[in-house]
C-alpha positions in Angstrom: 18.0 21.6 9.6 17.2 17.9 9.4 15.1 18.1 12.6 12.9 20.9 11.1 12.4 18.9 7.9 11.5 15.8 9.9 9.1 17.8 12.1 7.5 19.3 9.0 7.2 15.9 7.3 5.5 14.3 10.4 3.1 17.2 10.6 2.2 16.9 7.0 1.8 13.2 7.4 -0.6 13.6 10.3 -2.6 16.3 8.4 -2.8 13.9 5.4 -4.2 11.2 7.6 -6.7 13.6 9.2 -8.0 14.8 5.8 -8.2 11.2 4.4 -10.3 10.0 7.3 -14.0 9.5 6.5 -16.5 12.2 7.5 -18.8 11.2 10.3 -21.9 11.3 8.1 -20.4 8.9 5.6 -19.8 6.1 8.0 -22.5 3.7 9.0 -22.6 0.6 11.1 -22.7 -1.6 8.0 -20.0 0.2 5.9 -16.9 -1.6 4.7 -13.9 -0.1 6.4 -11.5 -1.3 3.7 -13.2 1.0 1.1 -11.2 4.0 2.3 -7.9 2.6 0.9 -4.7 4.0 2.4 -6.6 6.9 4.2 -6.7 5.1 7.5 -6.7 1.8 9.2 -4.2 -1.0 9.1 -3.4 -0.6 5.4 -2.8 3.2 5.8 -0.5 2.6 8.8 1.5 0.0 6.9 2.0 2.3 3.9 3.0 5.1 6.2 5.7 3.0 7.9 7.0 1.8 4.6 7.1 5.3 3.2 9.0 6.5 6.3 11.5 3.7 5.8 12.0 4.8 2.1 12.5 8.5 3.3 15.2 7.4 5.8 16.9 5.3 3.2 16.9 8.0 0.6 18.2 10.6 3.0 21.0 8.4 4.2 22.1 7.5 0.7 25.1 9.2 -1.1 22.9 10.6 -3.9 23.1 14.2 -4.9 20.7 16.6 -3.1 18.6 17.0 -6.2 18.2 13.3 -6.6 17.2 12.9 -2.9 14.6 15.7 -3.3 13.1 14.1 -6.4 12.8 10.7 -4.8 11.3 12.2 -1.6 8.8 14.2 -3.7 7.8 11.1 -5.7 7.2 9.0 -2.6 5.4 11.9 -0.8 3.1 12.7 -3.7 2.4 9.1 -4.7 2.9 7.0 -1.6 2.2 3.5 -2.9 3.4 4.0 -6.5 6.4 6.0 -5.5 7.5 3.4 -2.9 7.2 0.6 -5.5 9.1 2.7 -8.1 11.9 3.4 -5.5 12.3 -0.2 -4.6 12.3 -1.3 -8.2 14.3 1.4 -10.0 16.5 3.3 -7.5 19.7 1.2 -7.8 19.9 1.1 -4.0 23.0 -1.0 -3.7 25.1 1.5 -5.6 24.0 4.5 -3.5 24.3 2.9 0.0 26.5 5.1 2.1 27.1 2.7 4.9 24.6 4.1 7.4 25.6 7.7 8.3 25.1 11.2 7.1 27.9 12.9 5.3 28.7 16.4 6.5 28.2 19.2 4.0 31.4 21.1 3.0 
């Protein structure tokens, strides 16, 4: 189950990066590559890696499944804002499970 969710997440991430890339007609030799924000380049890669770390931390926590789903959706829909909100307001120390997944009953 987790493998399918991870594969779907990676496919959606790649699709988001592909759609966020600039169209060939919009790019010129003198264009500023930083104007594309988190759609690509170094900044986009850094945001992607940090968001993946947030997903891993949320999924390994001992939160309820509904809480995990909400945090994952917030970070997925709003990558930068969701990541900042998670790091500031998630009470990570209380929900740390010690690094392993708990089996479902």
